[in-house]
Every structure is written in C-alpha cells, then in structure tokens.
N, C-alpha and C positions, 0 to 999 in steps of 0.2 A: 401501716404496711401489712399486707396479708403475708403471714409467715408460712402457710402451707397453700401453695397455689396449684390450680388444676386447669389445664387446657386440653383441648382435644383437636386433633387434625388427622384426617385420613385414617380414621378408625384406631388411632393411637392416642391414649390418654397420657399426658405428661404430668406427673405428680412430683412437685418440687418443694423441698424444704428451703425456706428463704429467710434465714437468720444468720448471715455470714459473720456478723460482728461477734456472735457468741458461738462460732463454729457449728452452727445449726443445732445447738443443744436444745432439747425439748423441754417445754414447761407444760403445766396442766392445760392451759388454753390451747396450746398447739396439739396436744393429744386429742382433745375434744374435736378440734378442727380436722385432724387426720381421720378420725372415725366418721365424721360427717362427709368428708371428701370420698371416702370409700363407699359410702351409701350412694353418693352421686354417681360414682363410676359404675356400680352395680346396675343402675337404671339408665346408663348411657348407651350409646351405640358403639362405644370403644370395644375393641377385641383384644388389645394388648395394652399393658401399662408399663411405662418407663418411669422408674423412681430415681430421683437424683437430688443432690444438694448444691446450694449456691456457695461459691467461694472456695476456700482451700481445704475444707473438710466435708466429707459426705455427711457425717453426723457424729458429734462428740458425745452423744448419749443424753442422759437426763441432766438438766440444768441443776447443778449442786445447790445454788441459791434457792431454787424452787422447792427442794425437798428437805434440805438439811435442818430446817427449823421445825419440822413436823414431829409430833409425838409418835412413839412406836405404833400406837393404834391407828393414827391418821396415816402414817406412812404405809401400813399394810392395807387398810381399808379403802384408802383413796388413791394414793400415788401408784402403788403396785397394781391394784385392780383397774384403775383408770388406764394405765399403760396396756394392760392385757386386753381391755376392750378395743382399744385402737389397733394394737398390733394383730390381734386375732382377726379383726375386720379386714386388714390388709392381706394377711396370709390366706384368708378364706375367700378372697375375691374369685369370681368365676373366671375372670380373665387372667392369663399368664402375666406375671410381673417380672420385669427385668430391672435389676438394681445397677446403677452406674456408680461405681466406687472410684471417683476421681480425686478423692482426698482421704485423709486418715479416717478409719472406721473403728471406733473404740467403744467399749461398754455397751450402753443402750443403742449406739449406732450399729454395732454388729448384730444386736438382737433385731433391730429394724431390718437390716440387710438379710437376716435369716428368714424374714417373712416372704422374701422374693423367691420366685421359682428358679431364676437364673441370675448370676452375679458376674459382672465384668470389673476387674480391678486394673487400674493403671499401674505401671511398673514402679512408681515411686511411693506407693501408699504403705501404711502400716495398719495391721489388724490385731486387735487384742481385747482382753477383758480385764481392765485394771481395778475392778471394784474392790477386791479383797485388800488392796493396799490402802483403801479408804475405810476399811472396817465394815464394808457392806457386801452384799452378794449380788450377782446378776439376777434382777427381779422381774424382767419382762420376757421370761421364757428362755433366758440365756443358758440355763442348765437343762432345759426340756426340749423345746423346738430346736434349738441350736444343736443339741446332742443328737437328735434324730436326723437332722439334715447334714451335719458336718462329721458326725461320729464322736463317740464319747471321749476317745483319747485326745483328740485335738482340743476339745473343750476342757478336759482335765489340765492340759498343759497351759492353757490360757488362764483358767479360773483358779487353779491351785498354785501355780508357780509364777503367774504373771508374764508368761512368755508373750512376746510381741512378734508377729510374723510379718515377713515381707510378702509382697504380692506373689512372688514365685514360690515361696514356701507354702502360702495359703492355697495355691493352685495344686501343689503336690498332695496336700492334705484334704483336698476336696471342698475347701471352704468357698473358693470361687471357681468359676468355670472357664474363664479366659483371662489372660494377662495381655494388656495392650500398651503401646507407648503412651506417655503422658500427652494429654490433650486429644486422645482419639477414642475414648470410651463411649462417648455419646454416639459417635458415628457407628461404632460397632453395635451398640444397642439398637440403633435404627435399622441396621442390616438384619440383625436377628429378628426384630419385630416384623420385618417384611417377610422373612421365611415363615414365621408363624401365620401371618395373614394369608399366605398362599395355600394354607392347608384348610381342611374342613373345619368351619367354626364349631359345629356340634361335636365332632370327634375330638377336637382340641379341648373343648370345655369338659366333656365326659372323661377324657384321659386325665386332665388335671384333678378332677374330683376323685377318681379312683386312686391316683397316686397319693393325694392327701389322705384318703381313707387308709391306705396301706401304712402311712406314717402315724396313724392314730389321730389325725387332724379332723375333728368334727365328724367322726365316723357315723354316728347316729343320724345326723342331719343329711349326710350324703346318701346313705342307704334309703332313707325315706323319700328324699327328693327324686332319686332315680326311679324308685318303685312308683312314686306318685306320677312321674312323667309317663311311665308305661300304662298305668291305670287310666290316666287322663286321655290317652289316645285310643282307648279300647271302645268297642261297640257296647260293652257292658255299661259304660258310663252313659252313653247316649240313651240306651234303653232305660237305665235307672232314672235318669232325669226326666225322660218322657213319661214314664209311669208316675213319677211323683207329681208332675204338673197335671196329668190326667186323672189323678187320684184313683189309680188302679194298681194291681199287683204287677211287678215287673216280670217279664218273661226272659230269663237268661239262657233259655235252651236253644235260641236261634243260632243257626250256623254262623260261625265267625265272631261270636260275641266274646 
C-alpha cells in the first residue's frame, strides 16, 4: 500500500498520508516518499496543494518504533535530518499548500501542518507538541518554523508545558486559519483552493515566495530565483547568448537591453 499518495485534478494536487492503522505516523520510508512527492508536485501543472490524512488522525507525528532504537548520532544525522529534507520540500513548494486537519494533529504532525500556508481544523480536533513528555524535543522545525508561523508564545505553551489546544483555541492563537464542523474540512479546502485558482498564477507564486523570504524560509534561494527570472527575461541575456554563439563581444549598450 502506498502510504503517501498524490493525485491531481483540475489544477489541484491532493497529497494524502495513508497509514490510518498507525494514525498516519511517519517512518523513514514515508519521509523519503514525501520528499519525492514534493518534487513531483514542483514539476506538475498543479497550482494548489491540499494536504490531508486518512482516518481519524491528520498525523500523529514520527513513528516511535521507527526512531526509538536509534543511537543519538543516528537519530540526529538521519532521523532529524531526513525529516527536515521532507518537511522543507513541502514548506518550500511554489504552490500554496492547504492542510486539512480533520483529526488530531500532534508532535511531528503539527510540524507537518506548519509546512502548509493555510490550515483548516475541524471542531473536534486536538493540537499539541507532546515530545517533552517522552524525553525528546520537537525535531522537525517545531521550535523554528512553527515559532515563526504560529508565534513563539503558542509554541512555548505546547513545547514547555505540554498544553493541548482545541481547534477554537488554536484559531485564536493563530495556529489554524479556520474552524469548521466535523466532516467539512475537505469541502472548505476545495473552496479555498478555488479562490486561489481564480487569482493570477504568477502573482500568487511570487507572493508566496516573498512571504517565505520574510519568514526566513530559504531567503537566499528566493532572492536568486526572482533575480534570475528578471535577468532571464532581459534583452541583455539575448544579446549575451547571441554574442557567445557568434564568438564576438556582446554589445550591452543597445536601447532596452
């Protein structure tokens, strides 16, 4: 069974965690698959991504059985780093990502939700970071990206005291953007996706890139990508390439170059 599925319909990519018997807990193979799926989305025609989980949990975080036997070095060098590769790929997609939180969202599951641009929570869910009760810390940017996107005080309450928030509390704290009745989050996500699709694709993509840069998310790559796009559309590039192929010196003094 494929545990991270990807389908596309009408410019919307549906990225789904499909391990309901383990509350969608992530293991190493699933993180590799998530990173691969994100690469597929980057090269697809999708303009919006809806992220969801199968069953009664959005994602229970990292599978304890998958990491608890690791040595400290292996835990840091492989488990944590591997998670960052996958989660960074999701957070840095060019397309806006909407997370459908229709089940409990805990630990690494909350870190996964933090990668999305927008989060919808059904009114029955619980949200928190229980890691310190296990003697571990949030390791997939739960103290970094989550703090940037949710605010440091909300993260302190979850990470230091183990507070678990209801959907309505999470809405007030800015952890989620909408609370909807149980069973309706996916419909809400589809409606939000349609609003995004009605807007300029390029403006939406550039706006997301600039917002990510403001948060410190891959700032260097964003600046170089945007500058590269400007340079690639200039007459200077046309002249430079023409001169290179003709084995002559380029003339950049032409009007409009």
